[in-house]
Every structure is written in C-alpha cells, then in structure tokens.
N, CA, C and O atoms as a Tripos MOL2 file, in Angstrom:
@<TRIPOS>MOLECULE
protein
  276   275    69     0     0
PROTEIN
NO_CHARGES

@<TRIPOS>ATOM
      1 N           5.5430    9.1830   10.3160 N.3       1 MET1
      2 CA          5.5470    7.9060    9.5090 C.3       1 MET1
      3 C           5.3430    6.7260   10.4090 C.2       1 MET1
      4 O           5.6570    6.7580   11.5990 O.2       1 MET1
      5 N           4.8420    5.7460    9.8570 N.am      2 PHE2
      6 CA          4.5450    4.5260   10.5820 C.3       2 PHE2
      7 C           5.8650    3.7470   10.8910 C.2       2 PHE2
      8 O           6.6580    3.4840    9.9870 O.2       2 PHE2
      9 N           6.0710    3.4020   12.1260 N.am      3 ASP3
     10 CA          7.2170    2.7130   12.5170 C.3       3 ASP3
     11 C           6.9250    1.2070   12.8040 C.2       3 ASP3
     12 O           6.4030    0.8590   13.8640 O.2       3 ASP3
     13 N           7.2880    0.3050   11.8010 N.am      4 PRO4
     14 CA          6.8340   -1.0470   11.9290 C.3       4 PRO4
     15 C           7.6670   -1.8200   13.0090 C.2       4 PRO4
     16 O           7.3390   -2.9780   13.2670 O.2       4 PRO4
     17 N           8.7000   -1.2550   13.6360 N.am      5 LEU5
     18 CA          9.4540   -1.9390   14.6060 C.3       5 LEU5
     19 C           8.9430   -1.8460   16.0370 C.2       5 LEU5
     20 O           9.5160   -2.4280   16.9580 O.2       5 LEU5
     21 N           7.8620   -1.1100   16.2030 N.am      6 VAL6
     22 CA          7.2570   -0.9900   17.4710 C.3       6 VAL6
     23 C           6.4430   -2.2310   17.8290 C.2       6 VAL6
     24 O           5.4800   -2.5380   17.1270 O.2       6 VAL6
     25 N           6.7750   -2.9230   18.8470 N.am      7 ILE7
     26 CA          6.1520   -4.1550   19.2310 C.3       7 ILE7
     27 C           5.0040   -3.9050   20.1830 C.2       7 ILE7
     28 O           5.2600   -3.3450   21.2490 O.2       7 ILE7
     29 N           3.7560   -4.2690   19.9000 N.am      8 PRO8
     30 CA          2.6450   -4.0870   20.7850 C.3       8 PRO8
     31 C           2.8320   -4.8850   22.0640 C.2       8 PRO8
     32 O           3.3790   -5.9870   22.0140 O.2       8 PRO8
     33 N           2.3920   -4.3640   23.2230 N.am      9 PRO9
     34 CA          2.4410   -5.1330   24.4850 C.3       9 PRO9
     35 C           1.8980   -6.4900   24.4320 C.2       9 PRO9
     36 O           2.4010   -7.4200   25.0630 O.2       9 PRO9
     37 N           0.8160   -6.6090   23.6380 N.am     10 GLU10
     38 CA          0.2010   -7.9550   23.5700 C.3      10 GLU10
     39 C           1.0670   -8.9720   22.9820 C.2      10 GLU10
     40 O           0.9390  -10.1640   23.2590 O.2      10 GLU10
     41 N           2.0330   -8.4780   22.0960 N.am     11 ALA11
     42 CA          2.9400   -9.4680   21.5090 C.3      11 ALA11
     43 C           4.1040   -9.9630   22.4230 C.2      11 ALA11
     44 O           4.8410  -10.9020   22.1210 O.2      11 ALA11
     45 N           4.1930   -9.2190   23.5950 N.am     12 LEU12
     46 CA          5.2400   -9.5800   24.5380 C.3      12 LEU12
     47 C           4.7290  -10.4880   25.7260 C.2      12 LEU12
     48 O           5.5100  -10.9500   26.5570 O.2      12 LEU12
     49 N           3.4110  -10.7070   25.7530 N.am     13 ALA13
     50 CA          2.8070  -11.4880   26.8250 C.3      13 ALA13
     51 C           3.2850  -12.8870   26.7980 C.2      13 ALA13
     52 O           3.6290  -13.4380   25.7520 O.2      13 ALA13
     53 N           3.3050  -13.4860   28.0230 N.am     14 VAL14
     54 CA          3.6730  -14.8970   28.0620 C.3      14 VAL14
     55 C           2.5580  -15.5670   28.8250 C.2      14 VAL14
     56 O           2.3230  -15.1650   29.9640 O.2      14 VAL14
     57 N           1.8370  -16.5670   28.2990 N.am     15 PRO15
     58 CA          1.9740  -17.1470   27.0270 C.3      15 PRO15
     59 C           1.3800  -16.1590   25.9740 C.2      15 PRO15
     60 O           0.5360  -15.3020   26.2370 O.2      15 PRO15
     61 N           1.9380  -16.3930   24.7260 N.am     16 LEU16
     62 CA          1.4780  -15.4480   23.7020 C.3      16 LEU16
     63 C           0.1160  -15.8610   23.2010 C.2      16 LEU16
     64 O          -0.1650  -17.0280   22.9260 O.2      16 LEU16
     65 N          -0.7030  -14.8570   23.0980 N.am     17 ASP17
     66 CA         -1.9760  -14.8860   22.5260 C.3      17 ASP17
     67 C          -1.9150  -14.3400   21.1070 C.2      17 ASP17
     68 O          -1.9820  -13.1280   20.9040 O.2      17 ASP17
     69 N          -1.7820  -15.2700   20.0760 N.am     18 VAL18
     70 CA         -1.5000  -14.8010   18.7660 C.3      18 VAL18
     71 C          -2.6260  -13.9080   18.1780 C.2      18 VAL18
     72 O          -2.3510  -12.9580   17.4440 O.2      18 VAL18
     73 N          -3.8440  -14.2180   18.5010 N.am     19 ALA19
     74 CA         -4.9950  -13.4600   17.9710 C.3      19 ALA19
     75 C          -4.9430  -12.0350   18.5200 C.2      19 ALA19
     76 O          -5.1640  -11.0710   17.7870 O.2      19 ALA19
     77 N          -4.6600  -11.9160   19.7680 N.am     20 ALA20
     78 CA         -4.6040  -10.5510   20.4710 C.3      20 ALA20
     79 C          -3.4390   -9.7600   19.9040 C.2      20 ALA20
     80 O          -3.5470   -8.5660   19.6270 O.2      20 ALA20
     81 N          -2.2440  -10.5030   19.7270 N.am     21 ALA21
     82 CA         -1.0470   -9.7660   19.2200 C.3      21 ALA21
     83 C          -1.2950   -9.3740   17.7930 C.2      21 ALA21
     84 O          -0.9010   -8.2670   17.4270 O.2      21 ALA21
     85 N          -1.8940  -10.1500   16.9710 N.am     22 THR22
     86 CA         -2.2320   -9.7430   15.6570 C.3      22 THR22
     87 C          -3.1430   -8.5880   15.5490 C.2      22 THR22
     88 O          -2.9380   -7.6730   14.7510 O.2      22 THR22
     89 N          -4.1700   -8.6310   16.3680 N.am     23 ARG23
     90 CA         -5.2150   -7.5470   16.3540 C.3      23 ARG23
     91 C          -4.5210   -6.2420   16.8620 C.2      23 ARG23
     92 O          -4.8130   -5.1620   16.3500 O.2      23 ARG23
     93 N          -3.6750   -6.3310   17.7880 N.am     24 ALA24
     94 CA         -2.9780   -5.1630   18.3430 C.3      24 ALA24
     95 C          -2.0460   -4.4990   17.2710 C.2      24 ALA24
     96 O          -1.9650   -3.2750   17.1650 O.2      24 ALA24
     97 N          -1.3560   -5.3650   16.4900 N.am     25 TYR25
     98 CA         -0.5390   -4.8980   15.4480 C.3      25 TYR25
     99 C          -1.4030   -4.2360   14.3690 C.2      25 TYR25
    100 O          -1.0520   -3.1290   13.9580 O.2      25 TYR25
    101 N          -2.4500   -4.7920   13.8980 N.am     26 PHE26
    102 CA         -3.2640   -4.2430   12.8990 C.3      26 PHE26
    103 C          -3.9180   -2.8620   13.3800 C.2      26 PHE26
    104 O          -4.0460   -1.9170   12.6000 O.2      26 PHE26
    105 N          -4.2900   -2.8150   14.6130 N.am     27 GLU27
    106 CA         -4.7880   -1.5080   15.1900 C.3      27 GLU27
    107 C          -3.7400   -0.4500   15.2060 C.2      27 GLU27
    108 O          -4.0580    0.7390   15.1820 O.2      27 GLU27
    109 N          -2.3820   -0.8840   15.2500 N.am     28 SER28
    110 CA         -1.3390    0.2200   15.3160 C.3      28 SER28
    111 C          -0.9680    0.7710   13.9620 C.2      28 SER28
    112 O          -0.2640    1.7760   13.8610 O.2      28 SER28
    113 N          -1.4640    0.0830   12.8740 N.am     29 VAL29
    114 CA         -1.1300    0.5950   11.5080 C.3      29 VAL29
    115 C          -2.0640    1.7870   11.2390 C.2      29 VAL29
    116 O          -3.2690    1.6470   11.4470 O.2      29 VAL29
    117 N          -1.5800    2.9330   10.7970 N.am     30 PRO30
    118 CA         -2.4360    4.1160   10.5430 C.3      30 PRO30
    119 C          -3.2840    3.8160    9.3680 C.2      30 PRO30
    120 O          -2.8880    3.0770    8.4670 O.2      30 PRO30
    121 N          -4.5140    4.4140    9.3690 N.am     31 PRO31
    122 CA         -5.4890    4.1600    8.3180 C.3      31 PRO31
    123 C          -4.9560    4.4600    6.9290 C.2      31 PRO31
    124 O          -5.2590    3.7350    5.9810 O.2      31 PRO31
    125 N          -4.2090    5.4620    6.8030 N.am     32 ALA32
    126 CA         -3.6290    5.7860    5.4200 C.3      32 ALA32
    127 C          -2.7190    4.6520    4.9140 C.2      32 ALA32
    128 O          -2.7840    4.2630    3.7480 O.2      32 ALA32
    129 N          -1.8600    4.1250    5.8260 N.am     33 ALA33
    130 CA         -0.9310    3.0790    5.4420 C.3      33 ALA33
    131 C          -1.7300    1.7800    5.1420 C.2      33 ALA33
    132 O          -1.3960    1.0590    4.2020 O.2      33 ALA33
    133 N          -2.7380    1.4970    5.9070 N.am     34 ARG34
    134 CA         -3.5170    0.3470    5.6330 C.3      34 ARG34
    135 C          -4.3060    0.4170    4.3340 C.2      34 ARG34
    136 O          -4.4230   -0.5750    3.6140 O.2      34 ARG34
    137 N          -4.8500    1.6000    4.0370 N.am     35 ALA35
    138 CA         -5.5240    1.8060    2.7360 C.3      35 ALA35
    139 C          -4.6080    1.6380    1.5430 C.2      35 ALA35
    140 O          -4.9590    1.0550    0.5170 O.2      35 ALA35
    141 N          -3.4230    2.1760    1.7290 N.am     36 ALA36
    142 CA         -2.3830    2.0690    0.5500 C.3      36 ALA36
    143 C          -2.0150    0.6010    0.3800 C.2      36 ALA36
    144 O          -1.8700    0.1660   -0.7630 O.2      36 ALA36
    145 N          -1.8490   -0.2170    1.4690 N.am     37 ALA37
    146 CA         -1.5150   -1.5250    1.4080 C.3      37 ALA37
    147 C          -2.6410   -2.4170    0.7060 C.2      37 ALA37
    148 O          -2.4050   -3.2970   -0.1220 O.2      37 ALA37
    149 N          -3.8750   -2.0520    1.1620 N.am     38 ASP38
    150 CA         -5.0650   -2.7670    0.5870 C.3      38 ASP38
    151 C          -5.1890   -2.4700   -0.8430 C.2      38 ASP38
    152 O          -5.4420   -3.3880   -1.6230 O.2      38 ASP38
    153 N          -5.0280   -1.2180   -1.2710 N.am     39 ALA39
    154 CA         -5.1020   -0.8480   -2.7150 C.3      39 ALA39
    155 C          -3.9700   -1.5510   -3.5190 C.2      39 ALA39
    156 O          -4.2030   -1.9990   -4.6410 O.2      39 ALA39
    157 N          -2.7850   -1.6430   -2.9580 N.am     40 TYR40
    158 CA         -1.6530   -2.3350   -3.7360 C.3      40 TYR40
    159 C          -2.0120   -3.8070   -3.8430 C.2      40 TYR40
    160 O          -1.8760   -4.3970   -4.9150 O.2      40 TYR40
    161 N          -2.4790   -4.4250   -2.7270 N.am     41 PHE41
    162 CA         -2.8220   -5.8800   -2.8300 C.3      41 PHE41
    163 C          -3.9510   -6.1690   -3.7870 C.2      41 PHE41
    164 O          -3.9070   -7.1370   -4.5470 O.2      41 PHE41
    165 N          -4.9820   -5.3100   -3.7460 N.am     42 GLU42
    166 CA         -6.2300   -5.5720   -4.5480 C.3      42 GLU42
    167 C          -5.9110   -5.1980   -6.0740 C.2      42 GLU42
    168 O          -6.6460   -5.6500   -6.9520 O.2      42 GLU42
    169 N          -4.8950   -4.4330   -6.3790 N.am     43 GLY43
    170 CA         -4.5070   -4.2170   -7.7190 C.3      43 GLY43
    171 C          -3.9930   -5.4740   -8.4160 C.2      43 GLY43
    172 O          -4.0180   -5.5120   -9.6460 O.2      43 GLY43
    173 N          -3.5670   -6.4180   -7.7680 N.am     44 GLY44
    174 CA         -3.1200   -7.7370   -8.2880 C.3      44 GLY44
    175 C          -4.2240   -8.4860   -8.9170 C.2      44 GLY44
    176 O          -3.9960   -9.2340   -9.8680 O.2      44 GLY44
    177 N          -5.4510   -8.3200   -8.4170 N.am     45 TYR45
    178 CA         -6.6310   -8.9940   -8.9440 C.3      45 TYR45
    179 C          -6.9200   -8.3950  -10.2990 C.2      45 TYR45
    180 O          -7.2820   -9.1320  -11.2160 O.2      45 TYR45
    181 N          -6.7790   -7.1030  -10.4690 N.am     46 TRP46
    182 CA         -6.9910   -6.4030  -11.7710 C.3      46 TRP46
    183 C          -6.0220   -6.9520  -12.7940 C.2      46 TRP46
    184 O          -6.3980   -7.2540  -13.9260 O.2      46 TRP46
    185 N          -4.8220   -7.0730  -12.4040 N.am     47 LEU47
    186 CA         -3.7730   -7.6630  -13.2940 C.3      47 LEU47
    187 C          -4.0270   -9.0080  -13.7670 C.2      47 LEU47
    188 O          -3.8050   -9.3130  -14.9390 O.2      47 LEU47
    189 N          -4.5260   -9.9080  -12.8350 N.am     48 GLN48
    190 CA         -4.8930  -11.2270  -13.1660 C.3      48 GLN48
    191 C          -6.0690  -11.1890  -14.2320 C.2      48 GLN48
    192 O          -6.0590  -11.9140  -15.2270 O.2      48 GLN48
    193 N          -7.0400  -10.3220  -13.9590 N.am     49 LEU49
    194 CA         -8.2560  -10.3200  -14.8000 C.3      49 LEU49
    195 C          -7.7850   -9.8750  -16.2680 C.2      49 LEU49
    196 O          -8.1920  -10.5020  -17.2460 O.2      49 LEU49
    197 N          -6.9330   -8.7960  -16.4010 N.am     50 TRP50
    198 CA         -6.5960   -8.2940  -17.6810 C.3      50 TRP50
    199 C          -5.6330   -9.3160  -18.3480 C.2      50 TRP50
    200 O          -5.6410   -9.4350  -19.5740 O.2      50 TRP50
    201 N          -4.8800   -9.9870  -17.6380 N.am     51 ASP51
    202 CA         -3.9910  -11.0760  -18.2460 C.3      51 ASP51
    203 C          -4.8670  -12.1520  -18.8050 C.2      51 ASP51
    204 O          -4.6120  -12.6500  -19.9020 O.2      51 ASP51
    205 N          -5.8960  -12.5270  -18.0810 N.am     52 PHE52
    206 CA         -6.7910  -13.5920  -18.5610 C.3      52 PHE52
    207 C          -7.5250  -13.1100  -19.8280 C.2      52 PHE52
    208 O          -7.5850  -13.8310  -20.8240 O.2      52 PHE52
    209 N          -8.0580  -11.9430  -19.7860 N.am     53 LEU53
    210 CA         -8.8340  -11.3590  -20.9220 C.3      53 LEU53
    211 C          -7.9770  -11.2430  -22.1040 C.2      53 LEU53
    212 O          -8.3960  -11.6440  -23.1900 O.2      53 LEU53
    213 N          -6.7010  -10.6790  -21.9710 N.am     54 LEU54
    214 CA         -5.8400  -10.4760  -23.1510 C.3      54 LEU54
    215 C          -5.4900  -11.8890  -23.7430 C.2      54 LEU54
    216 O          -5.5560  -12.0930  -24.9550 O.2      54 LEU54
    217 N          -5.1280  -12.8220  -22.8760 N.am     55 GLY55
    218 CA         -4.8370  -14.1460  -23.3520 C.3      55 GLY55
    219 C          -5.9930  -14.8320  -24.0620 C.2      55 GLY55
    220 O          -5.7800  -15.5410  -25.0460 O.2      55 GLY55
    221 N          -7.1550  -14.6420  -23.6010 N.am     56 SER56
    222 CA         -8.2860  -15.1840  -24.1750 C.3      56 SER56
    223 C          -8.5350  -14.5680  -25.5640 C.2      56 SER56
    224 O          -8.8300  -15.3050  -26.5040 O.2      56 SER56
    225 N          -8.4230  -13.2330  -25.7190 N.am     57 VAL57
    226 CA         -8.5830  -12.6130  -27.0420 C.3      57 VAL57
    227 C          -7.5130  -13.0490  -27.9770 C.2      57 VAL57
    228 O          -7.8010  -13.2460  -29.1570 O.2      57 VAL57
    229 N          -6.2870  -13.2180  -27.5350 N.am     58 ILE58
    230 CA         -5.2530  -13.6410  -28.4080 C.3      58 ILE58
    231 C          -5.5260  -15.0820  -28.8850 C.2      58 ILE58
    232 O          -5.3470  -15.4130  -30.0570 O.2      58 ILE58
    233 N          -5.9860  -15.9630  -27.8880 N.am     59 GLY59
    234 CA         -6.2090  -17.3240  -28.2250 C.3      59 GLY59
    235 C          -7.3650  -17.4610  -29.1850 C.2      59 GLY59
    236 O          -7.2810  -18.2770  -30.1030 O.2      59 GLY59
    237 N          -8.5070  -16.6640  -29.0180 N.am     60 VAL60
    238 CA         -9.5410  -16.7530  -29.8830 C.3      60 VAL60
    239 C          -9.1520  -16.2720  -31.2730 C.2      60 VAL60
    240 O          -9.5420  -16.8660  -32.2790 O.2      60 VAL60
    241 N          -8.3630  -15.1660  -31.3220 N.am     61 ALA61
    242 CA         -7.8400  -14.6530  -32.6220 C.3      61 ALA61
    243 C          -7.0570  -15.7030  -33.3690 C.2      61 ALA61
    244 O          -7.2830  -15.9420  -34.5550 O.2      61 ALA61
    245 N          -6.1110  -16.3420  -32.6460 N.am     62 LEU62
    246 CA         -5.3040  -17.3530  -33.3320 C.3      62 LEU62
    247 C          -6.1630  -18.5350  -33.8970 C.2      62 LEU62
    248 O          -5.9270  -19.0150  -35.0060 O.2      62 LEU62
    249 N          -7.1320  -18.9660  -33.1150 N.am     63 LEU63
    250 CA         -8.0310  -20.0070  -33.5800 C.3      63 LEU63
    251 C          -8.8360  -19.5740  -34.7640 C.2      63 LEU63
    252 O          -8.9530  -20.3260  -35.7320 O.2      63 LEU63
    253 N          -9.4010  -18.3820  -34.7290 N.am     64 ALA64
    254 CA        -10.2300  -17.8320  -35.7870 C.3      64 ALA64
    255 C          -9.4640  -17.6880  -37.0630 C.2      64 ALA64
    256 O         -10.0110  -17.9060  -38.1440 O.2      64 ALA64
    257 N          -8.1590  -17.3110  -36.9630 N.am     65 TRP65
    258 CA         -7.3940  -17.1140  -38.1010 C.3      65 TRP65
    259 C          -6.5940  -18.3530  -38.5340 C.2      65 TRP65
    260 O          -5.7920  -18.3320  -39.4680 O.2      65 TRP65
    261 N          -6.8610  -19.3940  -37.8140 N.am     66 ARG66
    262 CA         -6.1650  -20.7270  -38.0860 C.3      66 ARG66
    263 C          -4.6710  -20.6410  -38.0420 C.2      66 ARG66
    264 O          -3.9690  -21.2690  -38.8350 O.2      66 ARG66
    265 N          -4.1980  -19.8710  -37.1250 N.am     67 ARG67
    266 CA         -2.7050  -19.6630  -36.9750 C.3      67 ARG67
    267 C          -2.1870  -20.3880  -35.6710 C.2      67 ARG67
    268 O          -1.0390  -20.2370  -35.2520 O.2      67 ARG67
    269 N          -3.0940  -21.1560  -35.0930 N.am     68 SER68
    270 CA         -2.6880  -21.7380  -33.8430 C.3      68 SER68
    271 C          -1.7230  -22.9300  -34.1230 C.2      68 SER68
    272 O          -1.9680  -23.7400  -35.0170 O.2      68 SER68
    273 N          -0.6460  -23.0090  -33.3490 N.am     69 PRO69
    274 CA          0.3210  -24.1440  -33.5950 C.3      69 PRO69
    275 C          -0.1950  -25.4880  -33.3680 C.2      69 PRO69
    276 O           0.5320  -26.4650  -33.5470 O.2      69 PRO69
@<TRIPOS>BOND
     1     1     2 1
     2     2     3 1
     3     3     4 2
     4     3     5 am
     5     5     6 1
     6     6     7 1
     7     7     8 2
     8     7     9 am
     9     9    10 1
    10    10    11 1
    11    11    12 2
    12    11    13 am
    13    13    14 1
    14    14    15 1
    15    15    16 2
    16    15    17 am
    17    17    18 1
    18    18    19 1
    19    19    20 2
    20    19    21 am
    21    21    22 1
    22    22    23 1
    23    23    24 2
    24    23    25 am
    25    25    26 1
    26    26    27 1
    27    27    28 2
    28    27    29 am
    29    29    30 1
    30    30    31 1
    31    31    32 2
    32    31    33 am
    33    33    34 1
    34    34    35 1
    35    35    36 2
    36    35    37 am
    37    37    38 1
    38    38    39 1
    39    39    40 2
    40    39    41 am
    41    41    42 1
    42    42    43 1
    43    43    44 2
    44    43    45 am
    45    45    46 1
    46    46    47 1
    47    47    48 2
    48    47    49 am
    49    49    50 1
    50    50    51 1
    51    51    52 2
    52    51    53 am
    53    53    54 1
    54    54    55 1
    55    55    56 2
    56    55    57 am
    57    57    58 1
    58    58    59 1
    59    59    60 2
    60    59    61 am
    61    61    62 1
    62    62    63 1
    63    63    64 2
    64    63    65 am
    65    65    66 1
    66    66    67 1
    67    67    68 2
    68    67    69 am
    69    69    70 1
    70    70    71 1
    71    71    72 2
    72    71    73 am
    73    73    74 1
    74    74    75 1
    75    75    76 2
    76    75    77 am
    77    77    78 1
    78    78    79 1
    79    79    80 2
    80    79    81 am
    81    81    82 1
    82    82    83 1
    83    83    84 2
    84    83    85 am
    85    85    86 1
    86    86    87 1
    87    87    88 2
    88    87    89 am
    89    89    90 1
    90    90    91 1
    91    91    92 2
    92    91    93 am
    93    93    94 1
    94    94    95 1
    95    95    96 2
    96    95    97 am
    97    97    98 1
    98    98    99 1
    99    99   100 2
   100    99   101 am
   101   101   102 1
   102   102   103 1
   103   103   104 2
   104   103   105 am
   105   105   106 1
   106   106   107 1
   107   107   108 2
   108   107   109 am
   109   109   110 1
   110   110   111 1
   111   111   112 2
   112   111   113 am
   113   113   114 1
   114   114   115 1
   115   115   116 2
   116   115   117 am
   117   117   118 1
   118   118   119 1
   119   119   120 2
   120   119   121 am
   121   121   122 1
   122   122   123 1
   123   123   124 2
   124   123   125 am
   125   125   126 1
   126   126   127 1
   127   127   128 2
   128   127   129 am
   129   129   130 1
   130   130   131 1
   131   131   132 2
   132   131   133 am
   133   133   134 1
   134   134   135 1
   135   135   136 2
   136   135   137 am
   137   137   138 1
   138   138   139 1
   139   139   140 2
   140   139   141 am
   141   141   142 1
   142   142   143 1
   143   143   144 2
   144   143   145 am
   145   145   146 1
   146   146   147 1
   147   147   148 2
   148   147   149 am
   149   149   150 1
   150   150   151 1
   151   151   152 2
   152   151   153 am
   153   153   154 1
   154   154   155 1
   155   155   156 2
   156   155   157 am
   157   157   158 1
   158   158   159 1
   159   159   160 2
   160   159   161 am
   161   161   162 1
   162   162   163 1
   163   163   164 2
   164   163   165 am
   165   165   166 1
   166   166   167 1
   167   167   168 2
   168   167   169 am
   169   169   170 1
   170   170   171 1
   171   171   172 2
   172   171   173 am
   173   173   174 1
   174   174   175 1
   175   175   176 2
   176   175   177 am
   177   177   178 1
   178   178   179 1
   179   179   180 2
   180   179   181 am
   181   181   182 1
   182   182   183 1
   183   183   184 2
   184   183   185 am
   185   185   186 1
   186   186   187 1
   187   187   188 2
   188   187   189 am
   189   189   190 1
   190   190   191 1
   191   191   192 2
   192   191   193 am
   193   193   194 1
   194   194   195 1
   195   195   196 2
   196   195   197 am
   197   197   198 1
   198   198   199 1
   199   199   200 2
   200   199   201 am
   201   201   202 1
   202   202   203 1
   203   203   204 2
   204   203   205 am
   205   205   206 1
   206   206   207 1
   207   207   208 2
   208   207   209 am
   209   209   210 1
   210   210   211 1
   211   211   212 2
   212   211   213 am
   213   213   214 1
   214   214   215 1
   215   215   216 2
   216   215   217 am
   217   217   218 1
   218   218   219 1
   219   219   220 2
   220   219   221 am
   221   221   222 1
   222   222   223 1
   223   223   224 2
   224   223   225 am
   225   225   226 1
   226   226   227 1
   227   227   228 2
   228   227   229 am
   229   229   230 1
   230   230   231 1
   231   231   232 2
   232   231   233 am
   233   233   234 1
   234   234   235 1
   235   235   236 2
   236   235   237 am
   237   237   238 1
   238   238   239 1
   239   239   240 2
   240   239   241 am
   241   241   242 1
   242   242   243 1
   243   243   244 2
   244   243   245 am
   245   245   246 1
   246   246   247 1
   247   247   248 2
   248   247   249 am
   249   249   250 1
   250   250   251 1
   251   251   252 2
   252   251   253 am
   253   253   254 1
   254   254   255 1
   255   255   256 2
   256   255   257 am
   257   257   258 1
   258   258   259 1
   259   259   260 2
   260   259   261 am
   261   261   262 1
   262   262   263 1
   263   263   264 2
   264   263   265 am
   265   265   266 1
   266   266   267 1
   267   267   268 2
   268   267   269 am
   269   269   270 1
   270   270   271 1
   271   271   272 2
   272   271   273 am
   273   273   274 1
   274   274   275 1
   275   275   276 2
@<TRIPOS>SUBSTRUCTURE
     1 MET1         2 RESIDUE 1 A MET
     2 PHE2         6 RESIDUE 1 A PHE
     3 ASP3        10 RESIDUE 1 A ASP
     4 PRO4        14 RESIDUE 1 A PRO
     5 LEU5        18 RESIDUE 1 A LEU
     6 VAL6        22 RESIDUE 1 A VAL
     7 ILE7        26 RESIDUE 1 A ILE
     8 PRO8        30 RESIDUE 1 A PRO
     9 PRO9        34 RESIDUE 1 A PRO
    10 GLU10       38 RESIDUE 1 A GLU
    11 ALA11       42 RESIDUE 1 A ALA
    12 LEU12       46 RESIDUE 1 A LEU
    13 ALA13       50 RESIDUE 1 A ALA
    14 VAL14       54 RESIDUE 1 A VAL
    15 PRO15       58 RESIDUE 1 A PRO
    16 LEU16       62 RESIDUE 1 A LEU
    17 ASP17       66 RESIDUE 1 A ASP
    18 VAL18       70 RESIDUE 1 A VAL
    19 ALA19       74 RESIDUE 1 A ALA
    20 ALA20       78 RESIDUE 1 A ALA
    21 ALA21       82 RESIDUE 1 A ALA
    22 THR22       86 RESIDUE 1 A THR
    23 ARG23       90 RESIDUE 1 A ARG
    24 ALA24       94 RESIDUE 1 A ALA
    25 TYR25       98 RESIDUE 1 A TYR
    26 PHE26      102 RESIDUE 1 A PHE
    27 GLU27      106 RESIDUE 1 A GLU
    28 SER28      110 RESIDUE 1 A SER
    29 VAL29      114 RESIDUE 1 A VAL
    30 PRO30      118 RESIDUE 1 A PRO
    31 PRO31      122 RESIDUE 1 A PRO
    32 ALA32      126 RESIDUE 1 A ALA
    33 ALA33      130 RESIDUE 1 A ALA
    34 ARG34      134 RESIDUE 1 A ARG
    35 ALA35      138 RESIDUE 1 A ALA
    36 ALA36      142 RESIDUE 1 A ALA
    37 ALA37      146 RESIDUE 1 A ALA
    38 ASP38      150 RESIDUE 1 A ASP
    39 ALA39      154 RESIDUE 1 A ALA
    40 TYR40      158 RESIDUE 1 A TYR
    41 PHE41      162 RESIDUE 1 A PHE
    42 GLU42      166 RESIDUE 1 A GLU
    43 GLY43      170 RESIDUE 1 A GLY
    44 GLY44      174 RESIDUE 1 A GLY
    45 TYR45      178 RESIDUE 1 A TYR
    46 TRP46      182 RESIDUE 1 A TRP
    47 LEU47      186 RESIDUE 1 A LEU
    48 GLN48      190 RESIDUE 1 A GLN
    49 LEU49      194 RESIDUE 1 A LEU
    50 TRP50      198 RESIDUE 1 A TRP
    51 ASP51      202 RESIDUE 1 A ASP
    52 PHE52      206 RESIDUE 1 A PHE
    53 LEU53      210 RESIDUE 1 A LEU
    54 LEU54      214 RESIDUE 1 A LEU
    55 GLY55      218 RESIDUE 1 A GLY
    56 SER56      222 RESIDUE 1 A SER
    57 VAL57      226 RESIDUE 1 A VAL
    58 ILE58      230 RESIDUE 1 A ILE
    59 GLY59      234 RESIDUE 1 A GLY
    60 VAL60      238 RESIDUE 1 A VAL
    61 ALA61      242 RESIDUE 1 A ALA
    62 LEU62      246 RESIDUE 1 A LEU
    63 LEU63      250 RESIDUE 1 A LEU
    64 ALA64      254 RESIDUE 1 A ALA
    65 TRP65      258 RESIDUE 1 A TRP
    66 ARG66      262 RESIDUE 1 A ARG
    67 ARG67      266 RESIDUE 1 A ARG
    68 SER68      270 RESIDUE 1 A SER
    69 PRO69      274 RESIDUE 1 A PRO
C-alpha cells in the first residue's frame, strides 16, 4: 500500500525547490492510486453536469406547465 508519510529527499533540501519537491511526491504515488484519485476527482464533473441537466429539465417543465412561482 502507498505510504503518504514518506517524505521525498527533494522536499528536505535547503533552500526548498517547491517544483522539484512536488514532482518527486507525484512520482512516488503508485499508478493505481493516482488513477483512482483522478477517477474520483473527474467524477465530480459528471455530477455537476447531471445536476445542471436535471435542474434545466425541471425548470423548463415548471415553465411549460405554468407552475413556476
């Protein structure tokens, strides 16, 4: 399993190179864990799309049936 508490050596350098430390951390994440995180994050876009579409359908239906407050 992925251990997120392992600090890459680039993150311990003085002065800190933020870009190198970030790159080192991302490279330490296993591909399976990164794919799972990406899929979870991108799922939010689908939820936003369906929320918009459902709200639009309900709004159009209320206006078409003249039940809008």
